[in-house]
Structures are given as structure tokens and as C-alpha cells.
Backbone as CSV, one residue per row, in Angstrom:
resi,resn,N_x,N_y,N_z,CA_x,CA_y,CA_z,C_x,C_y,C_z
1,MET,3.613,-1.326,9.454,2.932,-2.109,8.429,1.830,-1.254,7.810
2,HIS,1.714,-1.367,6.499,0.670,-0.663,5.756,-0.029,-1.662,4.844
3,ILE,-1.360,-1.659,4.838,-2.149,-2.515,3.953,-2.723,-1.643,2.844
4,GLY,-2.581,-2.083,1.605,-3.135,-1.358,0.479,-3.266,-2.264,-0.724
5,THR,-3.869,-1.742,-1.765,-4.008,-2.538,-2.986,-2.646,-2.668,-3.661
6,CYS,-2.479,-3.753,-4.358,-1.228,-4.040,-5.055,-1.130,-3.166,-6.299
7,GLY,-0.017,-2.497,-6.458,0.222,-1.691,-7.644,0.981,-2.484,-8.694
8,THR,0.925,-2.035,-9.920,1.612,-2.759,-11.003,3.113,-2.824,-10.763
9,ASP,3.682,-1.828,-10.105,5.112,-1.853,-9.806,5.466,-2.917,-8.767
10,GLU,4.477,-3.438,-8.057,4.712,-4.458,-7.032,4.459,-5.877,-7.534
11,ILE,4.114,-6.013,-8.806,3.800,-7.342,-9.350,4.923,-8.349,-9.104
12,PRO,6.199,-8.025,-9.358,7.235,-9.045,-9.117,7.277,-9.550,-7.676
13,GLN,7.138,-8.640,-6.698,7.142,-9.076,-5.295,5.888,-9.890,-4.973
14,TRP,4.747,-9.439,-5.496,3.490,-10.166,-5.257,3.568,-11.568,-5.843
15,VAL,4.084,-11.687,-7.079,4.202,-13.002,-7.714,5.135,-13.896,-6.899
16,ALA,6.204,-13.345,-6.353,7.111,-14.141,-5.516,6.383,-14.673,-4.283
17,LEU,5.524,-13.848,-3.681,4.743,-14.308,-2.524,3.706,-15.342,-2.943
18,ARG,3.082,-15.136,-4.096,2.110,-16.119,-4.606,2.798,-17.465,-4.804
19,PHE,4.011,-17.428,-5.346,4.748,-18.668,-5.596,5.127,-19.344,-4.278
20,ALA,5.396,-18.542,-3.238,5.676,-19.132,-1.920,4.445,-19.865,-1.392
21,LEU,3.251,-19.323,-1.666,2.012,-19.964,-1.230,1.675,-21.173,-2.092
22,TRP,1.852,-21.033,-3.392,1.491,-22.093,-4.338,2.712,-22.537,-5.138
23,PRO,3.681,-23.224,-4.497,4.943,-23.568,-5.171,4.802,-24.579,-6.309
24,ASP,3.686,-25.257,-6.399,3.498,-26.229,-7.482,2.990,-25.581,-8.762
25,GLU,2.682,-24.307,-8.710,2.199,-23.589,-9.896,3.388,-23.087,-10.712
26,ASP,3.124,-22.669,-11.928,4.156,-22.152,-12.817,4.329,-20.653,-12.559
27,LYS,5.524,-20.255,-12.121,5.767,-18.856,-11.769,5.632,-17.936,-12.987
28,GLY,6.008,-18.408,-14.161,5.869,-17.608,-15.372,4.423,-17.336,-15.713
29,ILE,3.585,-18.359,-15.572,2.147,-18.172,-15.818,1.572,-17.203,-14.799
30,MET,1.989,-17.341,-13.544,1.521,-16.415,-12.510,1.851,-14.972,-12.899
31,ALA,3.066,-14.743,-13.368,3.490,-13.391,-13.737,2.670,-12.864,-14.912
32,ARG,2.397,-13.729,-15.882,1.612,-13.288,-17.049,0.157,-12.999,-16.678
33,GLU,-0.398,-13.742,-15.736,-1.788,-13.558,-15.321,-1.991,-12.366,-14.382
34,ALA,-0.928,-11.921,-13.729,-1.025,-10.913,-12.675,-1.706,-9.616,-13.120
35,PRO,-1.326,-9.005,-14.258,-1.999,-7.750,-14.635,-3.510,-7.919,-14.826
36,GLY,-3.936,-9.043,-15.364,-5.362,-9.292,-15.550,-6.103,-9.437,-14.241
37,ILE,-5.468,-10.057,-13.270,-6.082,-10.193,-11.944,-6.260,-8.809,-11.318
38,LEU,-5.207,-7.981,-11.410,-5.286,-6.635,-10.826,-6.372,-5.788,-11.491
39,ALA,-6.600,-6.009,-12.782,-7.561,-5.185,-13.532,-8.991,-5.692,-13.447
40,HIS,-9.210,-6.910,-12.958,-10.548,-7.507,-12.953,-11.431,-6.811,-11.919
41,PRO,-12.634,-6.374,-12.316,-13.493,-5.627,-11.385,-14.012,-6.442,-10.201
42,ASP,-14.037,-7.758,-10.310,-14.515,-8.602,-9.212,-13.374,-9.173,-8.371
43,ARG,-12.185,-8.645,-8.537,-11.025,-9.144,-7.792,-10.413,-8.032,-6.956
44,LEU,-9.810,-8.416,-5.867,-9.088,-7.502,-4.993,-7.765,-8.154,-4.633
45,VAL,-6.693,-7.430,-4.793,-5.374,-7.906,-4.368,-4.817,-6.872,-3.396
46,LEU,-4.612,-7.310,-2.176,-4.049,-6.469,-1.132,-2.648,-6.940,-0.799
47,VAL,-1.807,-5.996,-0.429,-0.461,-6.341,0.020,-0.197,-5.651,1.348
48,ALA,0.620,-6.298,2.150,1.105,-5.717,3.397,2.527,-5.244,3.127
49,ARG,2.783,-3.973,3.427,4.094,-3.390,3.173,4.778,-3.071,4.494
50,ASP,6.036,-3.391,4.539,6.906,-2.981,5.647,8.038,-2.217,4.982
51,GLY,7.872,-0.914,4.852,8.791,-0.128,4.035,8.567,-0.480,2.578
52,ALA,9.631,-0.789,1.869,9.519,-1.143,0.446,9.234,-2.625,0.239
53,ALA,9.406,-3.427,1.280,9.230,-4.877,1.148,7.792,-5.286,1.423
54,LEU,7.310,-6.246,0.643,5.992,-6.832,0.911,6.169,-7.968,1.904
55,THR,5.339,-7.967,2.938,5.412,-9.020,3.949,4.239,-9.975,3.876
56,GLY,3.281,-9.682,2.995,2.142,-10.569,2.841,1.217,-10.064,1.763
57,PHE,0.287,-10.926,1.386,-0.733,-10.542,0.410,-1.994,-11.328,0.691
58,ALA,-3.089,-10.812,0.167,-4.371,-11.530,0.190,-5.088,-11.207,-1.107
59,GLU,-5.690,-12.231,-1.682,-6.496,-12.065,-2.882,-7.919,-12.458,-2.540
60,ALA,-8.851,-11.677,-3.047,-10.271,-11.982,-2.831,-11.012,-11.773,-4.140
61,SER,-12.166,-12.407,-4.225,-13.010,-12.237,-5.411,-14.461,-12.240,-4.982
62,LEU,-15.300,-11.780,-5.885,-16.733,-11.916,-5.707,-17.138,-13.134,-6.515
63,ARG,-17.527,-14.190,-5.842,-17.933,-15.423,-6.514,-19.445,-15.421,-6.670
64,ARG,-19.865,-15.606,-7.898,-21.292,-15.583,-8.200,-21.881,-16.991,-8.321
65,ASP,-21.034,-17.998,-8.295,-21.505,-19.379,-8.312,-21.719,-19.829,-6.857
66,TYR,-22.202,-21.040,-6.674,-22.429,-21.554,-5.325,-21.092,-21.714,-4.613
67,VAL,-21.030,-21.265,-3.367,-19.846,-21.435,-2.539,-20.235,-22.342,-1.381
68,ASN,-19.534,-23.447,-1.245,-19.831,-24.442,-0.216,-19.980,-23.798,1.154
69,GLY,-21.057,-24.142,1.833,-21.289,-23.690,3.192,-21.905,-22.311,3.328
70,CYS,-22.100,-21.601,2.226,-22.653,-20.248,2.304,-24.152,-20.260,2.043
71,GLU,-24.816,-19.242,2.563,-26.265,-19.135,2.419,-26.683,-18.086,1.394
72,THR,-25.739,-17.254,0.946,-26.062,-16.188,0.011,-25.212,-16.317,-1.253
73,SER,-25.595,-15.555,-2.245,-24.818,-15.465,-3.480,-25.121,-14.108,-4.100
74,PRO,-24.126,-13.401,-4.553,-22.705,-13.731,-4.563,-22.088,-13.641,-3.171
75,VAL,-20.860,-14.123,-3.088,-20.124,-14.200,-1.834,-18.715,-13.662,-2.071
76,ALA,-18.195,-12.942,-1.104,-16.780,-12.574,-1.135,-15.977,-13.804,-0.732
77,PHE,-14.899,-14.059,-1.456,-14.130,-15.279,-1.226,-12.648,-14.953,-1.153
78,VAL,-11.993,-15.451,-0.105,-10.541,-15.298,0.030,-9.899,-16.365,-0.846
79,GLU,-9.313,-15.934,-1.943,-8.681,-16.864,-2.881,-7.308,-17.312,-2.394
80,GLY,-6.656,-16.470,-1.631,-5.343,-16.809,-1.102,-4.890,-15.757,-0.119
81,ILE,-4.133,-16.199,0.879,-3.541,-15.281,1.847,-2.212,-15.877,2.273
82,TYR,-1.202,-15.033,2.333,0.134,-15.505,2.694,0.872,-14.385,3.410
83,VAL,1.565,-14.750,4.474,2.414,-13.837,5.224,3.788,-14.491,5.337
84,VAL,4.832,-13.720,5.048,6.182,-14.276,5.141,6.426,-14.738,6.568
85,PRO,7.187,-15.828,6.736,7.366,-16.394,8.084,7.823,-15.391,9.142
86,ARG,8.743,-14.478,8.812,9.256,-13.548,9.813,8.200,-12.555,10.313
87,ALA,7.103,-12.394,9.557,6.062,-11.428,9.932,4.814,-12.094,10.511
88,ARG,4.847,-13.401,10.635,3.662,-14.104,11.157,3.477,-13.812,12.642
89,SER,2.252,-13.910,13.098,1.851,-13.629,14.480,2.013,-12.158,14.830
90,GLY,2.091,-11.313,13.816,2.222,-9.883,14.055,1.007,-9.083,13.618
91,GLY,-0.096,-9.762,13.290,-1.318,-9.073,12.922,-1.479,-8.793,11.436
92,VAL,-0.547,-9.270,10.609,-0.622,-9.005,9.173,-1.844,-9.681,8.557
93,ALA,-2.026,-10.957,8.815,-3.179,-11.679,8.256,-4.483,-11.057,8.743
94,ARG,-4.540,-10.698,10.008,-5.746,-10.080,10.573,-6.048,-8.765,9.852
95,ALA,-5.036,-7.958,9.584,-5.232,-6.683,8.893,-5.660,-6.904,7.444
96,LEU,-5.082,-7.899,6.783,-5.472,-8.208,5.403,-6.931,-8.654,5.342
97,ILE,-7.330,-9.539,6.248,-8.716,-10.017,6.258,-9.675,-8.870,6.608
98,ALA,-9.300,-8.008,7.529,-10.162,-6.863,7.871,-10.372,-5.972,6.646
99,ALA,-9.330,-5.770,5.855,-9.466,-4.953,4.646,-10.352,-5.649,3.611
100,ILE,-10.256,-6.975,3.513,-11.144,-7.717,2.606,-12.588,-7.594,3.083
101,GLU,-12.812,-7.717,4.390,-14.166,-7.581,4.937,-14.751,-6.216,4.588
102,HIS,-13.952,-5.173,4.717,-14.413,-3.822,4.378,-14.815,-3.753,2.908
103,TRP,-13.966,-4.259,2.025,-14.250,-4.291,0.582,-15.523,-5.087,0.289
104,ALA,-15.664,-6.234,0.940,-16.838,-7.085,0.724,-18.123,-6.361,1.138
105,LYS,-18.105,-5.720,2.285,-19.281,-4.976,2.747,-19.609,-3.824,1.802
106,GLU,-18.573,-3.132,1.320,-18.803,-2.044,0.360,-19.453,-2.548,-0.925
107,ASN,-19.222,-3.822,-1.240,-19.803,-4.437,-2.433,-21.102,-5.175,-2.135
108,GLY,-21.673,-4.963,-0.952,-22.973,-5.517,-0.609,-22.970,-6.981,-0.202
109,MET,-21.804,-7.541,0.086,-21.736,-8.948,0.471,-22.110,-9.111,1.938
110,ARG,-22.717,-10.256,2.227,-23.103,-10.571,3.603,-22.298,-11.720,4.180
111,GLU,-21.482,-12.373,3.340,-20.646,-13.477,3.813,-19.261,-13.387,3.186
112,LEU,-18.276,-13.841,3.946,-16.909,-13.988,3.461,-16.540,-15.452,3.636
113,ALA,-16.115,-16.073,2.565,-15.782,-17.496,2.600,-14.323,-17.695,2.218
114,SER,-13.828,-18.869,2.503,-12.461,-19.241,2.186,-12.388,-20.763,2.187
115,ASP,-11.250,-21.279,1.823,-11.045,-22.721,1.925,-9.587,-23.007,2.230
116,ALA,-9.308,-24.233,2.588,-7.947,-24.691,2.862,-7.914,-26.191,2.618
117,LEU,-6.775,-26.668,2.209,-6.630,-28.112,2.011,-6.833,-28.840,3.344
118,LEU,-7.337,-30.065,3.272,-7.631,-30.831,4.485,-6.428,-30.971,5.403
119,GLU,-5.241,-31.154,4.824,-4.047,-31.388,5.635,-3.377,-30.101,6.127
120,ASN,-3.880,-28.935,5.745,-3.243,-27.665,6.090,-3.763,-27.142,7.429
121,SER,-3.330,-27.795,8.498,-3.825,-27.439,9.833,-3.403,-26.027,10.243
122,GLN,-2.271,-25.550,9.752,-1.835,-24.186,10.064,-2.837,-23.171,9.502
123,SER,-3.316,-23.403,8.282,-4.318,-22.521,7.688,-5.638,-22.619,8.435
124,HIS,-6.010,-23.822,8.847,-7.253,-23.995,9.614,-7.193,-23.148,10.887
125,ALA,-6.062,-23.227,11.583,-5.906,-22.478,12.843,-5.964,-20.972,12.582
126,MET,-5.329,-20.512,11.485,-5.367,-19.093,11.157,-6.798,-18.642,10.890
127,HIS,-7.535,-19.419,10.085,-8.922,-19.060,9.769,-9.762,-18.961,11.042
128,GLU,-9.631,-19.937,11.919,-10.396,-19.913,13.169,-10.017,-18.711,14.023
129,ALA,-8.723,-18.383,14.079,-8.266,-17.232,14.865,-8.802,-15.917,14.291
130,LEU,-9.100,-15.904,12.993,-9.587,-14.690,12.340,-11.116,-14.627,12.277
131,GLY,-11.783,-15.565,12.952,-13.234,-15.497,13.064,-14.017,-16.330,12.071
132,PHE,-13.339,-17.100,11.236,-14.045,-18.000,10.327,-14.497,-19.229,11.108
133,SER,-15.575,-19.854,10.647,-15.996,-21.123,11.233,-16.103,-22.154,10.108
134,GLU,-15.704,-23.359,10.432,-15.760,-24.432,9.440,-17.214,-24.755,9.116
135,THR,-17.505,-24.920,7.822,-18.880,-25.217,7.416,-19.041,-26.656,6.958
136,GLU,-18.110,-27.155,6.183,-18.186,-28.529,5.693,-16.848,-28.924,5.100
137,CYS,-16.619,-30.215,4.988,-15.422,-30.742,4.326,-15.871,-31.447,3.059
138,VAL,-15.125,-31.231,2.004,-15.474,-31.796,0.711,-14.246,-32.490,0.137
139,VAL,-14.454,-33.647,-0.426,-13.402,-34.329,-1.173,-13.830,-34.315,-2.627
140,TYR,-12.973,-33.792,-3.477,-13.292,-33.718,-4.901,-12.786,-34.968,-5.604
141,PHE,-13.512,-35.411,-6.593,-13.147,-36.574,-7.386,-13.102,-36.189,-8.858
142,ARG,-12.364,-36.981,-9.631,-12.362,-36.806,-11.074,-12.213,-38.161,-11.734
143,LYS,-12.717,-38.246,-12.920,-12.591,-39.454,-13.717,-12.285,-39.000,-15.143
144,PRO,-11.109,-39.372,-15.640,-10.806,-38.995,-17.025,-11.724,-39.703,-18.006
145,LEU,-12.176,-38.982,-18.989,-13.016,-39.565,-20.031,-12.136,-39.799,-21.257
146,THR,-12.051,-41.058,-21.621,-11.194,-41.392,-22.779,-12.023,-41.919,-23.918
């Protein structure tokens, strides 16, 4: 396994993994947005490679707005992390998060934050196994204005 930044030639594989993580999103929009994400100075996209195949990815950003549960700003934030089922429990997520931590420290960050949906107990367990601690639970509301 090798962890490195995502190259433009890997966009199709990365988008396929993103779609596996977020299947309710539009795959075409994901593909169109991908080059901009890779080029953004406050974003990091890492991929785990097993030969030519990608077995996982992690996206991180530097968030300058308030991040729930954090004491500092800006904060490094894990926007998404996904490992293909056949590669899970093999240290891929741990290696991706370690690389994000290194990037965050190089950028002067003192905290790394993330989130997961309330019902995603598998993600909760992964975060705890990787050294994250739960800070708070939030339920978001909306009201359409007509």
C-alpha cells in the first residue's frame, strides 16, 4: 500500500470511490468538481494505492469558520474518508489519517476534526479507533421561506 496525493490521472478512480461513499450525490457533478478540489490550496486529497488500483481516499480541508467541538480556528477537517470493503481492517484508514495529520501540522493546525451521521455507527467506531473523541452531537434544522 502506498499513500500519496491524488493525481489528475486518478480522478476517475477517485470519483468512483467518492460515489461509493456518497451514493446520493450526482456522479457527473462530482467529476466536474474534482479538478477544482485538487487545485484548491486549502484542500488535500489523498489516495491509497495497491498497485494501479485505488483502495481508499481521504479528503481534508482547512476550515476557517467555526467547527463544532473545536477550540481553535482554523482547523484541519476530514471531509471524507473511504476504504473499499476488501481493504478494510488493513491499516488503510489509519495511514490516510496519519498523512492528513502530518499535512495539518505542516500547516500550523492544532486540531483535526471530522463528522459522521448519527446513524453511521461504523464511522463512529473507525473515528474512535483512529484516536478521535466525540465532542458533541448536533441536529440540523431547516425551514423553507416562501
